[in-house]
N, C-alpha and C positions, 0 to 999 in steps of 0.2 A: 964321217963329220968331223969338225975343227975343235980340237981337243976344250978351245976357248969357249966353243956355243953345248958342250957337253952337260954342265950342270944346270943350266934353264932348261933343258930340253927333259931331262931326267926330273926336276922339282915339278914341272908341267904332267909329265907321264905317274906320278905318286899322285896328282890330284882326280888323277881320271879313274871309274870305276866305283863299286862300293867295297869297303874292310867289311870281311866276314869276322865277325867272332863269337867264339863258342864256349857257351856255360853249361858244365856238365855237375850236375848234381851228388853230392859225395852221400854214400851208401850209409844209410843209418846215423845221419847227421844232418840238422839244419842249414845244411853250407852249400857250396858251392867250390869249384878247385879254382877263383878267380875272385878272390875280394874287390879287385878296384880294376875297371876299364879306363882308357884313356883313346880318347878319340879328337882327331884334330877338328876344331870348329870348321863348320862347312863341311865336311866328310860325310858320305851317306854312307850308311852302317845296317848289315843286314847280322841280327842275333840269331843264332841256334843253339836252342836250349834240349838238352840229353837229362833226361831222368831215368837211370837205370834200379830207384830206389821204387820201395811201394806207398812212402809217404809223399805226399803233394807238394812242393815247394815255392817259392814266388819269391820277386825281386823288386828292388824297389831303386830307382833312378833319383839321386840327388844332385843339387849343382854344387861345386866343389864349396866346402865349408859350412856346408849345411846339413851334416848328417848326425851332429848332434841333436839338432832344432827335431830332426823329424823322430 
């Protein structure tokens, strides 16, 4: 592949498929191992939740800048 064509092809390949994100609950705390998930607009996402704790956990997704309102 010519060097000039590589960036455009790589950009297209990055848009293909699903982005897989894993959230794991932190034991004995009402928290997950990540506090922020950033996904490109239009990208398909699979969320994998793992809870090794005895306590149930929940997740809330908000638009950027709306966390205070929630």
